[in-house]
C-alpha positions in Angstrom: -32.4 -7.0 -13.2 -32.6 -7.0 -9.4 -29.4 -6.3 -7.4 -28.3 -8.4 -4.5 -27.6 -7.6 -0.9 -25.4 -9.9 1.2 -26.7 -9.9 4.8 -25.4 -11.7 7.8 -27.5 -12.8 10.7 -25.8 -13.0 14.1 -27.1 -13.5 17.6 -27.1 -15.7 20.7 -27.6 -19.4 20.0 -31.0 -19.4 21.8 -32.4 -16.1 20.7 -34.2 -17.4 17.6 -31.7 -16.9 14.8 -32.6 -20.1 12.9 -36.3 -19.5 13.4 -36.0 -16.0 12.0 -34.1 -17.2 8.9 -36.5 -20.0 8.4 -39.5 -17.6 8.7 -37.9 -15.2 6.1 -37.5 -18.1 3.7 -41.0 -19.4 4.4 -42.8 -16.0 4.1 -40.9 -15.1 0.8 -41.7 -18.5 -0.8 -38.0 -19.2 -1.1 -38.0 -22.8 0.0 -37.2 -25.7 -2.2 -40.1 -28.0 -3.2 -41.0 -30.5 -0.4 -39.1 -28.7 2.3 -42.2 -27.7 4.3 -43.6 -31.3 4.2 -40.2 -32.5 5.3 -40.1 -30.2 8.3 -43.7 -31.2 9.3 -42.6 -34.8 9.4 -39.5 -34.0 11.4 -41.6 -32.0 13.9 -44.2 -34.7 14.1 -41.5 -37.3 14.9 -40.1 -35.1 17.7 -43.6 -34.5 19.0 -43.3 -30.7 18.4 -45.3 -28.1 16.5 -43.9 -26.9 13.2 -40.4 -25.5 13.7 -39.2 -22.9 11.2 -35.6 -23.5 12.5 -35.6 -27.0 11.0 -35.9 -25.4 7.5 -32.2 -24.6 7.7 -31.1 -28.2 8.0 -29.9 -29.8 4.9 -29.8 -33.4 6.2 -32.1 -35.3 8.5 -29.2 -37.1 10.1 -27.7 -33.8 11.3 -31.1 -32.7 12.6 -31.4 -35.8 14.7 -28.0 -35.0 16.2 -29.5 -31.7 17.3 -27.1 -29.5 15.4 -27.6 -26.8 12.8 -25.2 -26.8 9.9 -23.3 -23.9 8.4 -25.4 -22.2 5.8 -23.7 -19.6 3.7 -25.8 -19.3 0.6 -29.4 -19.1 1.7 -31.3 -16.9 -0.8 -34.6 -15.1 -0.8 -36.1 -12.2 -2.6 -38.4 -9.2 -2.2 -40.0 -7.2 -5.0 -37.0 -4.8 -4.7 -34.0 -7.1 -4.8 -32.4 -10.5 -4.0 -30.8 -11.4 -0.7 -28.1 -13.8 0.3 -28.0 -14.7 4.0 -24.6 -15.5 5.4 -25.0 -17.6 8.5 -22.2 -19.4 10.4 -23.3 -20.6 13.8 -19.9 -21.0 15.3 -18.0 -17.9 16.3 -14.7 -19.4 15.1 -16.0 -20.4 11.7 -17.8 -17.1 11.2 -14.8 -15.0 12.0 -12.4 -17.2 10.0 -14.7 -17.0 6.9 -15.4 -13.3 7.2 -11.9 -12.0 8.0 -10.1 -14.3 5.5 -12.6 -13.2 2.9 -14.5 -16.4 2.0 -17.7 -14.5 2.6 -18.6 -10.8 2.4 -21.5 -9.1 4.1 -22.7 -5.5 3.4 -25.3 -5.5 6.2 -26.4 -7.4 9.3 -29.3 -8.4 11.4 -28.3 -8.6 15.1 -30.8 -10.7 17.2 -31.6 -10.0 20.8 -34.1 -12.1 22.9 -36.7 -9.7 24.3 -37.4 -11.9 27.3 -33.8 -12.5 28.3 -32.6 -9.1 27.3 -29.0 -8.2 26.3 -26.7 -11.1 27.1 -22.9 -11.2 27.1 -23.1 -13.1 23.8 -25.2 -10.3 22.3 -22.5 -7.9 23.1 -19.9 -10.2 21.6 -21.7 -10.4 18.4 -21.9 -6.7 18.3 -18.2 -6.7 18.7 -17.8 -9.1 15.8 -19.7 -6.7 13.5 -17.4 -3.9 14.8 -14.3 -6.0 14.0 -15.6 -6.6 10.4 -16.4 -3.0 9.8 -20.1 -3.8 9.1 -22.1 -0.6 10.0 -25.4 -1.2 8.2 -27.1 -3.0 11.1 -30.7 -3.6 12.2 -31.2 -4.9 15.7 -34.0 -7.4 15.8 -35.6 -7.7 19.2 -37.2 -11.2 18.9 -39.7 -13.2 21.1 -41.7 -10.1 21.8 -44.7 -12.5 22.4 -42.9 -13.7 25.6 -43.1 -10.2 27.1 -46.7 -9.5 25.9 -45.3 -7.2 23.2 -44.3 -4.6 25.8 -43.3 -1.2 24.4 -41.6 -0.3 27.7 -39.3 -3.3 27.8 -38.5 -2.9 24.0 -37.5 0.8 24.7 -35.3 -0.3 27.6 -33.5 -2.9 25.5 -32.9 -0.3 22.8 -31.5 2.3 25.3 -29.2 -0.3 27.0 -27.9 -1.7 23.7 -27.3 1.7 22.2 -25.1 2.6 25.1 -23.0 -0.5 24.6 -22.9 -0.4 20.7 -22.0 3.3 20.7 -18.7 2.4 22.4 -17.9 0.1 19.5 -18.7 2.8 17.0 -21.9 1.0 15.9 -25.1 3.0 15.4 -28.0 0.7 14.3 -30.2 1.9 11.5 -33.3 0.5 13.2 -34.5 -1.5 16.2 -37.4 -3.8 15.1 -39.6 -5.7 17.6 -40.7 -9.1 16.2 -41.9 -12.5 17.0 -40.3 -14.7 14.4 -42.2 -17.8 15.5 -45.6 -16.1 15.2 -44.6 -14.1 12.1 -45.2 -10.7 13.8 -43.4 -7.8 12.1 -41.7 -10.0 9.5 -43.3 -9.3 6.2 -46.0 -6.9 7.4 -46.9 -4.6 10.3 -48.0 -6.4 13.4 -51.4 -5.5 14.9 -50.1 -6.6 18.3 -47.5 -3.8 18.3 -49.4 -0.8 17.0 -47.1 1.4 19.1 -44.2 0.6 16.8 -44.1 3.1 14.0 -41.3 1.6 12.0 -41.2 -0.9 9.2 -41.3 -4.7 9.5 -38.1 -6.6 8.7 -38.6 -7.1 5.0 -39.5 -3.5 4.3 -36.7 -2.3 6.6 -33.9 -4.3 4.9 -35.2 -3.1 1.5 -34.4 0.5 2.7 -30.7 -0.5 3.3 -28.6 0.9 0.4 -26.3 -1.4 -1.5 -22.6 -0.6 -1.5 -21.4 1.0 -4.7 -20.8 -1.5 -7.4 -17.2 -2.2 -8.1 -17.5 -0.6 -11.6 -18.7 2.6 -10.0 -15.8 2.8 -7.5 -12.5 4.5 -8.2 -9.9 2.6 -10.3 -7.7 0.0 -8.5 -5.4 -1.8 -10.9 -2.6 -3.7 -9.0 0.4 -4.4 -11.3 0.9 -8.2 -11.8 3.9 -8.0 -14.1 5.6 -6.0 -16.8 6.2 -7.7 -20.2 8.5 -6.4 -22.9 7.4 -6.9 -26.5 9.3 -5.4 -29.4 9.5 -1.7 -28.2 6.6 -1.9 -25.9 6.6 -2.3 -22.2 3.2 -3.8 -21.3 1.9 -3.4 -17.8 -0.5 -6.3 -16.9 -2.8 -7.1 -14.1 -6.4 -7.5 -13.0 -8.7 -4.5 -12.5 -10.2 -4.8 -9.0 -12.5 -1.8 -9.3 -13.4 1.0 -11.7 -12.4 1.2 -15.3 -9.5 2.5 -17.5 -9.1 3.6 -21.1 -6.5 5.0 -23.5 -5.9 8.7 -22.7 -6.6 8.5 -19.0 -4.3 10.3 -16.7 -3.1 7.8 -14.1 -1.2 7.8 -10.8 1.3 5.0 -10.1 1.6 4.4 -6.4 3.4 4.3 -4.0 6.0 6.3 -6.0 3.4 8.9 -7.1 4.5 8.9 -10.8 1.9 10.3 -13.2 1.5 9.5 -16.8 -1.2 8.8 -19.4 -2.5 5.5 -20.8 -1.2 5.1 -24.3 -2.9 1.9 -25.4 -5.0 -1.0 -24.2 -3.3 -4.1 -25.4 -5.0 -7.4 -26.5 -3.8 -10.9 -27.4 -6.5 -11.6 -30.0 -8.6 -9.4 -32.1 -11.8 -10.6 -30.3 -10.3 -9.3 -27.0 -9.9 -5.8 -28.3 -11.8 -3.2 -26.3 -11.9 0.6 -25.9 -12.3 0.4 -22.1 -11.2 -2.1 -19.6 -13.5 -2.7 -16.6 -13.5 -4.4 -13.2 -12.6 -8.1 -13.1 -10.9 -7.9 -16.5 -7.2 -9.0 -16.8 -5.6 -6.4 -19.1 -2.4 -5.0 -20.4 -1.6 -1.3 -21.0 1.2 0.8 -22.2 1.9 4.3 -20.9 3.3 7.4 -22.5 6.3 7.8 -20.2 9.2 5.4 -19.7 9.1 4.4 -16.1 10.5 1.4 -14.3 7.3 -0.3 -13.4 7.2 -3.4 -11.2 4.9 -5.9 -9.7 2.9 -4.6 -6.6 2.5 -1.0 -7.7 -1.1 0.3 -7.8 -2.5 2.2 -10.8 -5.4 4.6 -10.1 -6.7 7.8 -11.3 -5.2 10.9 -9.6 -8.5 12.0 -7.9 -9.1 8.9 -5.9 -5.8 7.2 -5.2 -5.2 4.4 -2.6 -3.7 5.0 0.7 0.0 4.3 1.1 2.5 4.0 3.9 4.2 1.6 6.1 1.7 1.6 9.0 -1.9 0.5 9.2 -4.4 -0.8 11.7 -6.0 -4.2 11.1 -8.2 -6.9 12.5 -6.5 -10.3 12.1 -7.6 -13.9 12.4 -4.5 -16.1 13.3 -4.3 -19.7 12.1 -0.5 -20.3 12.5 1.0 -23.2 14.5 3.3 -20.7 16.2 2.0 -17.7 18.1 2.0 -14.4 16.4 4.4 -12.1 18.3 5.7 -8.6 18.1 9.0 -7.7 16.4 9.2 -11.0 14.6 9.7 -10.7 10.8 6.8 -12.0 8.7 5.8 -11.6 5.1 2.6 -9.8 4.1 0.7 -10.3 0.8 -1.7 -7.5 -0.1 -3.1 -7.7 -3.7 0.0 -8.2 -5.8 2.4 -6.7 -3.2 4.6 -8.8 -1.0 7.0 -7.4 1.6 8.5 -8.0 5.0 6.5 -6.8 7.9 6.3 -7.0 11.7 3.6 -6.5 14.3 4.2 -3.0 15.7 1.6 -3.4 18.4 -1.0 -5.8 19.6 -3.8 -3.6 20.8 -6.4 -6.3 21.8 -6.7 -10.1 21.6 -10.0 -12.0 21.6 -10.5 -15.7 22.0 -12.6 -16.6 18.9 -14.4 -19.4 20.6 -15.6 -17.4 23.6 -15.0 -13.8 22.3 -13.5 -13.0 25.6 -10.6 -10.6 25.7 -7.3 -12.2 26.5 -5.2 -10.8 29.3 -1.9 -11.2 27.4 -1.4 -8.7 24.5 2.1 -9.8 23.7 1.1 -12.8 21.6 -1.8 -13.9 19.4 -2.5 -17.7 19.7 -4.0 -20.0 17.1 -7.7 -19.2 16.3 -7.5 -15.9 18.2 -8.7 -12.6 16.7 -6.6 -9.5 17.3 -6.7 -5.8 16.7 -3.1 -5.0 15.7 -0.9 -2.4 14.0 1.3 -3.6 11.3 4.5 -2.0 10.1 5.9 -2.9 6.7 9.5 -2.7 5.7 8.6 -0.9 2.5 5.7 1.5 1.8 2.6 -0.4 0.5 -0.6 0.7 -1.1 -3.9 -0.3 0.5 -7.5 0.7 1.2 -9.8 0.4 4.2 -11.7 -2.8 3.9 -15.1 -1.1 4.3 -14.4 0.9 1.1 -12.5 -1.6 -1.1 -12.6 -5.2 0.0 -10.1 -6.7 -2.4 -7.4 -4.1 -1.7 -8.3 -3.9 2.0 -7.6 -7.6 2.7 -4.2 -9.3 3.3 -2.6 -12.5 4.5 0.4 -13.0 6.7 3.0 -15.7 5.8 5.2 -17.4 8.4 7.7 -20.1 7.4 6.3 -20.2 3.8 2.8 -20.9 5.1 -0.2 -18.6 5.1 -0.9 -18.3 8.9 -3.3 -15.4 9.2 -5.8 -13.3 7.3 -6.9 -9.8 8.0 -8.8 -6.7 7.0 -7.4 -3.2 7.1 -9.5 -0.9 9.4 -7.5 2.2 8.4 -5.4 4.8 10.3 -6.0 8.3 11.6 -6.6 10.7 8.7 -3.7 12.9 9.7 -1.3 9.9 9.3 -2.6 8.7 5.9 -0.2 8.4 3.0 2.8 8.5 5.2 5.8 6.4 6.0 5.8 6.5 9.7 8.7 6.3 12.2 8.7 6.9 15.9 11.3 6.6 18.7 8.5 6.2 21.2 7.5 2.7 22.4 4.2 1.3 23.5 2.2 3.5 21.1 0.2 2.7 18.0 -1.6 4.8 15.4 -5.2 5.3 16.3 -8.4 5.9 14.3 -10.9 8.6 15.4 -14.7 8.4 15.3 -14.9 11.6 13.2 -13.1 11.3 9.8 -11.7 14.0 7.6 -14.5 13.3 5.1 -17.1 13.8 7.9 -15.6 17.2 8.7 -15.4 18.2 5.0 -19.0 17.3 4.5 -20.1 19.1 7.7 -18.3 22.3 6.8 -18.8 22.0 3.0 -15.1 22.6 2.4 -12.1 20.6 1.4 -9.0 20.7 3.5 -6.2 22.3 1.5 -2.6 23.6 2.1 -1.5 26.5 -0.1 2.3 26.6 0.2 3.8 29.9 -0.8 7.5 29.5 -1.3 10.3 31.8 -2.6 13.3 33.8 -1.5 13.2 36.2 1.4 11.8 39.5 0.3 9.9 38.0 -2.7 6.5 39.2 -1.3 5.0 35.9 -0.3 4.1 37.1 3.2 2.2 40.2 1.9 0.3 38.0 -0.5 -0.5 35.4 2.2 -2.1 37.9 4.6 -4.3 39.2 1.8 -5.1 35.7 0.7 -6.2 34.7 4.2 -8.5 37.7 4.5 -10.1 37.3 1.1 -10.7 33.6 1.7 -12.2 34.4 5.1 -14.5 37.0 3.5 -15.6 34.3 1.1 -16.8 32.3 4.1 -13.9 29.8 4.1 -12.4 28.4 7.3 -8.8 29.5 6.7 -5.6 29.9 8.8 -2.3 31.5 7.9 0.9 29.7 9.2 3.9 32.0 8.9 7.2 30.2 9.2 8.8 33.2 10.9 6.1 33.1 13.7 6.6 29.4 14.1 10.2 30.0 14.9 9.1 31.8 18.1 7.2 28.8 19.3 7.1 25.3 17.7 10.6 25.8 16.3 12.2 28.0 18.9 14.9 25.4 19.4 16.1 25.5 15.7 18.8 27.7 14.2 19.4 28.4 10.5 21.8 25.5 9.7 21.0 23.3 6.8 19.8 20.4 9.1 17.6 22.8 11.0 16.2 24.2 7.7 15.1 20.6 6.8 13.5 20.2 10.3 11.7 23.5 10.1 10.0 22.6 6.8 9.0 19.2 8.2 7.5 20.8 11.3 5.5 23.3 9.3 4.3 20.5 7.0 3.2 18.4 10.0 1.3 21.4 11.5 -0.3 22.3 8.2 -1.4 18.7 7.7 -3.3 18.8 11.0 -5.1 22.0 9.9 -5.9 20.4 6.5 -7.2 17.3 8.3 -9.7 19.5 10.2 -10.9 20.7 6.7 -9.2 24.1 7.0 -7.7 26.0 4.1 -4.2 26.6 5.4 -1.9 29.2 3.9 1.8 28.6 4.5 4.7 30.9 3.8 8.1 29.3 4.0 11.4 29.8 2.0 11.8 26.0 2.1 14.6 26.4 -0.4 15.4 22.7 -0.7 13.3 20.9 -3.3 13.4 17.6 -1.4 11.9 19.4 1.6 8.9 20.6 -0.4 8.5 17.2 -1.9 8.5 15.7 1.6 5.9 18.3 2.7 3.7 17.3 -0.2 4.1 13.7 0.9 3.1 14.5 4.4 0.1 16.6 3.4 -1.0 14.5 0.4 -0.7 15.3 -3.3 -4.4 16.1 -3.6 -4.3 18.5 -0.7 -1.1 20.4 -1.5 -0.8 23.4 -3.8 2.6 24.8 -4.2 3.0 28.5 -5.4 6.4 29.8 -6.2 6.6 33.6 -5.8 9.2 34.5 -8.5 11.0 37.8 -7.8 14.5 38.7 -9.0 17.2 39.1 -6.5 17.3 42.8 -7.2 13.6 43.1 -6.2 14.2 40.8 -3.2 17.2 42.9 -2.1 15.1 46.1 -2.4 12.2 44.6 -0.4 14.3 42.9 2.3 15.1 45.4 5.0 17.2 43.1 7.2 20.4 43.3 5.1 20.2 39.7 4.1 21.4 40.4 0.6 24.2 42.8 1.6 26.6 40.0 2.1 27.0 38.0 -1.1 28.1 34.9 0.9 24.7 35.0 2.6 22.6 34.7 -0.6 20.5 31.6 -0.5 20.6 29.1 -3.3 17.0 28.1 -4.1 16.3 24.7 -5.6 13.4 24.9 -8.1 10.8 22.2 -8.2 10.9 19.7 -11.1 7.1 19.3 -11.3 5.0 22.2 -12.6 3.9 24.5 -9.8 1.9 27.7 -9.9 4.2 30.6 -10.4 3.4 34.2 -9.4 5.8 36.7 -11.1 6.7 39.8 -9.2 7.8 42.5 -11.6 8.0 45.4 -9.2 9.1 45.9 -5.6 5.9 47.8 -5.0 3.5 45.2 -6.5 -0.2 44.9 -5.7 -0.6 42.1 -3.2 -4.4 42.2 -3.4 -4.3 41.4 -7.1 -1.8 38.5 -6.6 -4.1 37.1 -3.9 -7.1 37.4 -6.2 -5.3 35.5 -9.0 -4.5 32.7 -6.6 -8.2 32.4 -5.6 -9.2 32.2 -9.3 -6.8 29.4 -9.9 -7.7 27.2 -6.9 -11.3 28.1 -5.9 -12.7 25.1 -7.6 -10.4 22.8 -5.6 -11.8 24.1 -2.3 -15.5 23.2 -2.9 -17.1 19.8 -2.3 -18.4 18.5 -5.6 
């Protein structure tokens, strides 16, 4: 069975978009019976030659009015797969449909008129694609017949457009010179442009890879409700992606509780299944007794959703009242609903003209805006480009849905965080190089190895050996010693309890930046408060944080510590042990072998450092 690719066609109203779509339908024999004869008659009545653009018109009356209707389900096929063309001529309708989720495109054809060159509207359409997070783009340089199929002019258009699109973080897969009206470079190579070495349109779009099917993506199971039957607490909801079965170890976000699936429940015997898959509404029970509630996300531990109270988004506003900063709204994201506010309005675009508005304090009806949203409570979410259903939201004002948006993400170093800042006029930003990009480039996962334990336990000696051994193995590694940090980043801190909390937070923030750069970061810190280490794990991310407790008796610590810390019994630190299992290194002797301890750590975690 062929798969399907949803593809959107955008371009200036006069650059031949309707002609191109009509030609694709015609050349792939995808037209309904009688359509060609009908267009011939329309063209004859108008005293024109055959117009492929007329193939898009569903009603003759509308054609006589000189308008082209919205066409959102045009279909054609190649030998490889089926295609659905998403086409909405009006900017406003297109943006509203796409951002609110009525239509979904994986790829795009962006049309440019070879004779007129890059127009302001061409740039605006490029911006639309940037707004929607569509990155699989082929630029179609149409009407090449009007410039005598000039290679020089085609190359100039490609160079100029690349400069503009690069600023929008758009890097087209291909530039294809065509004449849609004459059928040049549509289904087969053109003999009028032998200088072009690439594929014609149909072959080029066949090379575009489909997004992963939802069944192949990581599990996303937003909790709809929790029912109590006899002694069972049944968690119910619809699976948005992936699959789940009894025995799976799962993560419940945003609280980061872990447990295992005990059973898959069913109402009738015919509904019984061993595995629940995407789009199925299911009920499960879990092994541990947690207080579960609507809005939580269930995933597997390896690929959990993002969580936090800040994210960047592109929003289409439809409310009667303007959207403003600092006003309280409600946001609905999957099964979650909480209070939110617009933390910053970063850019406003008039959806009718796609011109930037000068005022960035409000978003008016039918405007599109790039904004940063702050929620009252932490929420779970994904970037729209990766998970459409959990990357899309609506804003409610006065009990009415007034806006729809898609989540564009947040800087990697700020992910999975509950963010606060005393600074004003700032907003979280997203970079062009992601953590995943860096990890793939350096073939290494960012990781923080957090060695904790009482002063004198030996963690520092182990850390320096660990750094050297990892370095010799070819790893990008850096050692952050809390004592050294007190000479610089934390030179303003003392050893009070409040400053101890702040010291651990600063170390975690610094370590998180190193991990974001794909470094293996070795940290040594007493961090005696369990809550501080839990907060450090939250900052760094559960999958990037490895806690190692260096367990040495107070006698050994006293013998090893040469600063007299243990001479005064009132000065002995009370260490709070972690509740969750951590790696423990036992120190049986004051003169232990640090090399062997470092080697044992590498054996335990080496598999976590490599890309799979």
